[in-house]
N, C-alpha and C positions, 0 to 999 in steps of 0.2 A: 718144505714150509719154512718161512722165516719166523724168528721170535720164539717165545716160550709158549707152549700149548698145553692145555689140560683136557682131560676126557670128561664128558658129561653124559650121564645116562638119563634118558627121558622116561616119563611114566609108561610109555608104550614099550620100553625096552630098547629103542634105537639109541645109537651112540652118536653124539656130536662132538667135534673137536673145536675147542674155543681157545682164543688167546687169553693169556693171563692179564689181569688188570694192569693198566699202564703205569700204576704207581711203582711197579717193580722195575721200571725202565727210565732212563734219564730223558728220553725224548717224550715230551708231553703228548704227542700225537701217535706214538708207537702203537698204542692199543687200536686206534682206528685204522692205521695203515696195515695192521696185521689181520683185520677181519676178512673173512672169505667174501668173494663177490656176491652181491645180492642176486638171487635168481630172477630172471626175466627183467632185469633193470637195464635200460638202454639210455645212456646219458645224452645221446644225441636227440632224444625225444623229450628230455627235461628242459623246459624253457628257463629263461632268466639269465642274469649277468654273472652268475657264479662260474668259476672255471670248471672245465670238464673233470679235472682231477678231484676237485672238492665235491662236485656233484656225485661222482662215483663213491667217494668216501661217505657222503651223507646217505646215499641209498644203501650202502653196506651196513651203516650203523642202524638205520631204520629196520632193516631186515633182521639184524641181530637182536634188537630190543623187543621186537614183537615175537621173536622166537619161531622156530620151525617145528617144535615138538608139540606137546599137549598141555602147555601152560595156560593159565586163565586168559581167555579172550584172544588167544593166538589165531584161532580160526577167522576172527574178524580182522585182526591186525595184518594178517598175511594178504588181505585183499586191498589194503591201502595202497594207492598208486601215487607216487611222488611225481608231480607234474611241473613244478616250477620252484626255483630258488633264486631269490634276489638279495643283493646287499646294497644298502644305501646309508647316507649320513643323515641322522636326525638332528644333530647338533654339532658344533665345532669339535671334531675329534672323537665323536661318539658314533659308532657304527650300529646299524640295526639289520638283522637278518630276517627275511620273510620266506616261509615255505608254504606251498599250497599242495594239499593232498586231496584225492578224490576217492569216493567209495559209494556203492549203491546199498541202500537199506534192504537187507534180506530178512527172511523169517527168523533166523537165529538171533537177530538183533532186536526183535520186537517184544512188546509186552502182550498181555492177553487181548488188548484192543487193536492190535495190528499196527501200532506205531512204535518208533524206536524207543526202547527202554531208557529211562534216565541214567541208569548205571552204565549202559552201553555208551551214552554220550560222554560220561565221565571217563570211561576207558579210552575213548578216542582222543580226548584232550591230552592224555598222558603222552603217547608217542608223538602226537602232532606238535605239542609245545616243545617236547624234547628235541624234535628235528630242527626247530628254529635255533635252539640254544647250541646244539651240536654244530650247526652250520656257522654260527657266529664264532664259536670256539675254534673251528678249523681256520677261519680267517685270522683270528687273533693269535693262533699258535698255542692254544691251551685246550684243556679238556672241558668242554661245555656241558657234559652230562652230570648227573647227580641223583640224589634220592629226593622224593617228594616230601615237603613239609606241610603244605596246605594247598587246597584247590577250591576256589569259590566259583560256583556255577549258577547261571541264570538261564532258565528255560523260557523261550519266547513263544514258540509254537511247535506243534507236533510235526514229526517227519514220518510219513506213512511208508509202508512197505513198497519198494520200488523207487522211492525218491533217490535221486542222484545228488549226493552231498559234496560240498566243497569246503574243506577245512583250511582256513587262512590263519596262520600262526605268525606272530611277530615277537622277536626277542625284546625284552625291556632293558635288562641289565645283567651283566656278570660282574659281581663285586666280591672279591675274595672267594669264599666258599658258597656264597648265596647267588642263585640264579633265579630270574623271574621272566615270565613270558605270558602272553595273552593269546587267546584263540577264539575264533568265531566259526560256527558251523552254519553254512548256508545251503538252502535248497533253491530250486528254480524260482520260488515265490518270495523268498526273503530269509531273514535270520531265524534260525531254529533255536540255537542256544549259544551262550558265550561264557568263557571262563574269565572271571574278574580278578586277574592278578594285579590289582591296582595298589601301588605303594601308598603309604600314609598311615597315620595313627588313628584314623577314624575306625569305629567298629564296622564289622562286615555289613550290618544292616544299613548303615549310612552309605557305604560304597554301592550296595545293591540298589538302593533308592536313587542314588545319583545316576547310575547307568540306566535304570528304567525310565527316569525322567527324560534323559537324553534321547531315549528311543521314542518317547511320546512326542518330543519336539519334531521328529521326522515325519509323523502323521501319515505313514504309508507312502511317503514320497510325492504327495500331491499338494501340500500346503506351501505357503510362502517360506522361502529359505531352506527347504528341506534338503536340497542338494548340498548345502553348506553344513547343516547339522549332521548329515550322514558321514561327513569326513572329520568331525571333531573327535579327538582322542583324549580321554581322561588319563592323566599321568600321575595324579596324586589327589587323595582325599584325606584331609587331616582335621582333627579337632584338638585345639590347644587352649591353654589357659590365657585369658586376656592379659596383655602386658600391663595395663593400667589398673585393672580391677580383678583381683585374685579370685573373687567369687563367681566370675563370669567366664564362659568359654566361647570361642569363636571357631567357626568352620572355614576351611580353606580348600578350594578345589582348583586344580591346575589342568588346563586343557592345551592341546597343541593342534595346529592346523597350518596348511600351506595355502598361500594366496593363489587362487586360480583365476582364469580369465573371466569366469562368470561372476566374480566378486569385484571386478575392476571397473573404473570409470573410463572415459575416452582417452585419458592420459596414461592408462596402463597401471594406475595405482588403485589400491583398495578404496572402494567408494565409501564416503562418509556414512551413507545409509547402511552399508554392510557392517561397518564398525559398530554402529548402534545396535544392529541385530545381534552381533556377537556379545556386546555388553548386556543386552536384555537376556539372552539365553543363558550365557555363562554365569552371570551374577545371580541367577535364580538357583543354580545348583547348590551353592553352599548353604542357602537357606533351608532347602529340603534335606540336605545332609545333616544339618544341625538338628532340625525337628525330628529326624529319624532316630537320633540318639537320645531323645527325651521320652521316657516311657509314659509321661502324663500329658503329652502334647499331640494334638491331631496334626498330621502332616499335610498342611494346606499352606503353601507359600504365597498364596494370594494373587492379586492382579496388580498391574502396574499403575502407579499414580504419577510418577515422574522419572525421567532418566536425563540426568545432566552430564553431557559428554564434552570433553576437551580433546581436540586433535593436535597432536604434537609433531608428527613427522609422517611422510608418505611411506606406504608399504607396497612396492612394485610387485607385479605378478612373479611368483617363484619364492617370495619371502616366506620363511618359516616363522610362524608366530607362536608365542607362549602367552596364554591368557590366564592371569592369576586373579581369582575372585575370592573375596573374604566377606563373611557376614559381619555386620557392625551393630545391628539392632534386631533383637529377636523376641522382645517382650510384648505382651499384649496382642493387639490386632494389627499393629504397624511393624513392618519389617524393612530393613535397609541393608544394602551391601555395596561394596565398592569393587571396581574391576580395573585392571591394567592390562593393556595389550602390548607385548614386547616383541621386537625384532630379535630373534634368538642370535643370529650371527653377528649383528652389529651392536648388540646390547643397548638398543635404543628404544625408548618409549614411543609407541605409535599413537595410542589413544588411551584415555582414562575416563571412567564414568562412575557416577553414584546413582544407584537404582533404589527408589522408594516404592514399596508395595504395601497393600493392605488386604485383609481378608474380605472377600466380597460378601455383601449381605445376601441372605437367602431369600428367594422369592416368597411372597406371602401367599398362602393358599387362598384360592377363590372361594367365596361363600356361595 
């Protein structure tokens, strides 16, 4: 065996031989290179553009972190199947790793109602998100692992016994000692739960409401623009003091999206109507985020009165967009927000808009 190894005795009395933490070695990846091969892992069956070498190291790390002994949840973790690893550029010079794992819901994962226990979903998020961070770290030549600080989870629908789940995890950032990632658990019918590792200064309640509202925009995949809303990714939800008025606060939500063919006109650029759809949807998010942070306000961001949009530059298919929306008026029954759509790579403003909304009047009861 290479490297320094330590002996670990499990609760059942079996002995495992494990490598020492990489901090004792000058090579940041020594720890991962020293891990024993993952049982039943065939890198040729793992899809994606990651190298076979790094696929093997990722599989080894997943097997190590879920453990082969009798630690909490290991019986579930050992059945996680790593099926795909991809690496892509989200921004100029910024890499993103995505891992996809699969597992079937069994009896040991369920609550008394025969659906996956919420705590089991939380357990799955841990190794799933860690796998994306480890993969990114391997590509960057650093240790992407760490210990958990927080985990914000939203449950969307139950996953019954026998459901085949797909866990899609994406790295968000590795900055110094801080790592962040997001994960979604899907079954054949849709999203079951999601981990909301969304950066920003807004309280968790505001982030949760923002993500839930975005899910509502998708309306089951059958309404206008749902294919676009389905690909919107929230990267920041913040509430800050207004620069001009110290007694006021503003909410800011940042989303990202890539222009696809379904969003384009006959010239191959994002259609103006699609730009307005993005202004409409995205500018509503900071209003709900701000209302969610106010204990004495009902979270009703209202209906549209007007959307004034200016088109600044074309966005061809393949353009990666950053959509920055900020609340500007949140008092009374009238709300307003502004939105800017940016081309990330070219640092160019594509479109901007101002959205005015009002709380809809309630229907009068019939006599």
